[in-house]
N, C-alpha and C positions, 0 to 999 in steps of 0.2 A: 613746439615742446609745451607740457603740463608744467605750469608755475602753481606751486602750492606753498600756501603761507602757513608757517607753524609756529602758533603762539602758545602760552600758559604762562599764570602768575609764577613768581617765584617759589620753588620746592614743588611745582606739579608734575614734573617728570619727562618734560617736552626732549630735552636731551637725549634721554633714553629711547624716547620714540624714534629721534632722527638716525640715532645709531641702528636699530632695527631696519628704518626704510633702508639705510644706506648699504646694510647686510643684503638687502633686496634688490641693489642696483640704482639707488636715489644717487643722486650727486646733491650735497647739501652745502648749502651757502650759510654758514654760522654768522649771526650779526655780531655776537659776542668776540669772535675772534678778527672780524674786520675792524670792530672798534678798539681791539688792541694795537692791532696795524695803525691805526688812525694816530694812536699816540705813542708809537712805538720811539725809542731814543734816537734823536737826529731829526724827527718829522716836524713839519710846520705844525701840524696839530698839538704836539706835546710843547712846542715853544709859545703857543696861544693860551693853553691850559696853564701855565707856568707864570704867563703873564697876567691871567685872570684871577687866579688864586694865591700867586706866592712862590718862593722856593722851596717851602716847607712840602709841598706835593711830589716833591721830588727825591729819590732816594741816591744815597752815596754812590751809586754805579750809572746815575743818570738816567734811570728809567723812573716811569710812574709810581710813586706810591700810593698804592690803589685804597688801600685803610685809612690814610689820612685825609684823601680825597673824599670816601665815603663817609668820612665822620663830617665832613664839611658841608656836604651837601645834604645828608639826613639833619642836619641842624637848622638848615637856610633853605625853603623851597625855591626863592630866587636865586641861589648858586645853583641848585640843579638846573633851573632853566637855562643860565649862563654856559653849563657845561653842554649841554644839550644842543645849542646854539653854535658851539664851535665842534663839537663830535659829528652830531647827526649829517650834514652836508659832506662830510669827507666820507663816510661810512657808504651814503648812499652812492656816491661816485665810484668807490670800490666795489660794492654791489654790482652796479650795471657793468662793470670792467668784467667781473668775474661770470656774469651772464652771459655776456657778450662772447667770450673765451668758451664756455661750455656750448653755446649754442653753435659756433664755429666746428666744435668736437664733435657735433652729431648727437648731443643728449636731446633724450627725448622727456625725460620729468628732472627737475629739479626742486628743490623744498629748501626756502627759505627759513630758518629757524631764527624768531625775532622775537625776544621776550617784549617788548613795547610796540609790537604790530599798531594795535588799534590805537594807542595812546598818542603815536605819531604820524596817524593818519593815512596808512600804508592798506587800509581794506580792500580798495579797488583796484591794487595794483598785481592781485594774482587770480588764477583761474578757481582754485579752492582756498577755502580758510577753514584750519584745522584746528580746535583749541583743545589742549590736555589740560585735565582738571584733577583736582582732588581737595576735599575737606580741608580747611584752615587749619585744624588743629594736626591733622597728618602732615601738611606741608610746614609747620613751624616745627615738629619735633623731626623733620628730614635737615632742617636748617641746623639744629642745634646740633644733631648727631654729625651729619656729615661736612660742614662748613664751619662748626665752633662759633657761631653767631649768639650774641646775646638778645636776650627778649626783648630789650630796648632796640635793638639793630633791625630783628625780625619784624618788630611792630612797624618801624619807618620804612622798610621796603616795602612792607605790604601796603602800607598807607599810601605809597606813592604810584601804585598802579590801578588801573579801572577794575572795579570789582570782578569777580569771576562770574559771578550770574550775569553781568552784562556782556562779558565775552561769549559766553556760552550762546545767548541770544542771538549774537551776531554770525555764528560759526556756521559753515556748511554741515562739517562734522564735529562730534565731541567725541573724546576718549577720556573715558574715566579711569582715575590713577588713583584708587583707595585701596586698594589691594596689594597681591605680591606683585614681583617684578615679571614672574611666569605669566601670569595674569595682563599685565601691561602689555608683553611682548605678543600674546595671542591676540589681542585687541588691535596692536599696532599692525601687525600683518593682515587681521582682515580688514581694516580701513584701508591698507595698500591695495589690497585686490579690490576693493570697491572702486577706488579711484583710478587704478590703471586697467582695470578689466581682467585681472589676472585671475580672479575668482577661483575654483576649484579646480583640481585636475579633469581635463575633459569639458570645462566649460565652452560654451560658444562664443566666438568672438571677442570684441574689444569694447568696453564702457561698462556701464551698470546692469546690475540684476534687480529687477523689482518683482518682489511677489507680490501679486495685487489683490488677493484674497485671504485675509489670516483672522483668526479668532481668538480670543484669549477667555479667561474665568467668567468675564463679564456677559458672555453667551451662554444661554441657558443649557446647552449642551455641550460645554467645553472646561474643561478644569484646567487648562496650561495656565500658570502664572504669567501676568504680563511682563514683568521683566525679564523671565526667562524667555519668553517669545522672543524678544528683541537679542538677548544674547545668542539663541539659537539660529537666529537670521543673520547676526554677523559672522559667526562660527561656519555657516553655510556659503559665507560669499556674498549673502545680498549686500547691494549699496542702497536700498531703500526697501522700505516694507510698508502696506497698507493695513492698517486695522480697521475691520470691519466686524464688528461686532453683532448679533441680532438683536435688532431695536434697542441698541444702546451705544452712548458715544464717549461714557466716561472714562473709560480707560483708553481710548484713542487721543484724547484731547490730553488726558495726562503724559502719555508717551510722547506724543508729539512736541511738549513743552521740556521734558526732560530730555528727548534725544532730538533736538533741533538737526535738521540736515537728515534725519533719517527715517522718522516715521511721519507717514500721510496719513492724518485722521479722517477715518469714514465711518458708514454705517450700513449694513444690510438691513433694509427694511422690509418687513412682511407687510405688503399692500392688502387693502382691503380685499382685493380680489384673490388674497393668499397667496401671491406671486413674488418672488424676492427682486428688488432694484438696490443697487448700492451707490451711494454717493460718496465722493470722494474730495477733500480738501472742505471738509464741513467744520464751521463754527459752533453750530448748533444742533441739538436733539431733533430727530423728527419722530414722530409717535408712531410707533407700528399701528396697522390699520387704516392708514390714510390710502385714500385711493389711489391708484399709480400714477396716472397721470398728475395729479396733485402733489405728490411725492417728487418726481420729476421737477416740477415749477419751485416747489421749495428748496430742491436742492440748486438749481439755476438762482433761484432768489440769492442765497449764501456766497453766489461767486463759484459754486462747487461743480464737478462734472457727473454728468450721470452715466454708470457704468452697470450696463446689462450683465448679469452672470447666469451662467449654465441656461440659455435663454430657451433651450429647445428639452430641456430635462423635464420628467414628468413630475408634476406636484410644485416643487419649489421653483421652476422655472415656467410652469404652465403650458407646456409643450409648445411654446410661442406664440399664444394667444391674445397677450397683451402687446405685442409689438406693434401690430397696426396703429392700435391707440396712442403710442407714444413715440413712434418711430420719430417724428419731428424732432424730438427733444433730447434723442440718445446721442450721448459723446463717444463711447468706446462700448465695444461689445467684449464680451470673453469668450476668446477662439479656443484655451485650452482649460480647463477644470480638472485637476488630477482626480478628483473623486467622482469624476463620471467613468464607468467602467465599458460604457458603449462609445466607441471613438466616433461612430457615425454622428453622435448629440453634437461633440466638439466641432465635426467637420460642418455640419449644419449651419454651425452659429459663425464660422469664418466665413461661409460661404454668404451668409447673410449681410455680414458685415461688409464685406468686399465689395458686394452688389452695390450699398449704399454709401460707398468711400469712406466709410468709418474705420477708424484706427482699431486695432485689436490687442487685447490684453490677455494676460495669463496668470492664474492663479492656485495655489495649493489646495485652496478652502481649507486650509488646514487648523482641526481641533483638537490635536494632541501635536508636541514638541517634535516627534518625528518628522512629521510631514511638512514642516517649515521647510521652504525653497524646493519645494517638488516640481514647482512650474514657476515659470517666470518670463518677464519680458526684459530682453538684452537691448538696452538704448543707450545711447549717447549720453554722456554727461548732460542735467539740464538743471534750472536753476529752480527752486522749490516753491512753483506755482503753475496753476492750471495750465496756462495757456502753452509753456514751456514744456510740459508734458504731455500736452496733446502733439507738440512737434516731435519730440523724442520718440514718441510712440511710432509716429509716421515713418520714423526713419528706422526703426528697429525690426524686432523678430520675436516670435514668442517660440518658448521652448516648454518642455517637462516630460514630467515621467508619473503614469498612472500608479496611484497608491495601491494598496493591498487592501481588499474589501473587508480585511478585519479591523480597519480605522472607523465603521462605521458600528461597531460593537462598542469600541470604546465612546462614540457620542453617543448611543442608546445607555451606557454606565454612567455617564455623566446626568443625561437626563434624569435619573430615577435617583442618584446621591443628593443629599440636602444640600 
């Protein structure tokens, strides 16, 4: 059973994401609902809350007066901690009971909607961590409009939660919700496909799709806006994507920071031999014109992976001529490149990699938005680090569709534009 932890600061819209996923077949365990059950009338939890905070926190009908309790907690941080010590253990017990019931029913994916997932230390309890986020001013406007909260109440609630930037950094996936509900639903559907292998109709198997060779406007022969590239990738059902600009790494590092769990930063280096070598999981730029073997060593020095793209293509691949020199440093071979129109070149790359027991990758080599996702490696879910990616590639398979020859016209035009 896939266990997904869903969180986001107040007003982010995570409940809307949970509803989309429920419509797509997820079973959702809502921590807010469990928290209400933990203090429902007649429960031991409510009696402990009343004993700790006095009779004024209960309404005339015997239920919890949440507004009165919220005012106490917001005014006194120690009161919040006392409340958490009462409620959290009971919620944990109810969560375990609910998950055991779902497992017995044969549920394959359960989403735990937990507002304070990181704050209460539950980040290691799930297979995938998803954060829904929106700008603070957008969240505040939603809380005023939808819940009628005052500015003081909003500030207090926001101050009680971990900063959104820190949650984003800890997440496997981030869903941005600064726009319309329709945009959020589309992003939630794409995220669900990435996690469950649903992808797009006709997709191959289960797991994650990874397009391992994509360019942005930072490449001299590409005009694609970097954020538009990520948006297109998510729409295409990709779970992760490798940004591999020519002799540049700025966009890759920027996107990896802003889309944690989605973007693998890389660079396609034009070596001194005029042959391309890709580094994945890079942290630092490698200058174009560095000799091929030295390029591979610099990639390895960063803890990155050496990925050989289109190794038998003429020109940019060198027809395979540098492979003997770098063979001992190669980690991955591109077995399918969607921009190669002679498929024997892809087949030669596959044979060369398999003969050396190297995992195969696949990439669209996209220089236009329409190409993104035309080739991919279908792999099991993996932690976003090099060794786990190699293991996933060995257990996966490569797929792709040849791009139109017209894409080369777009690259030529991009070279000519300022």
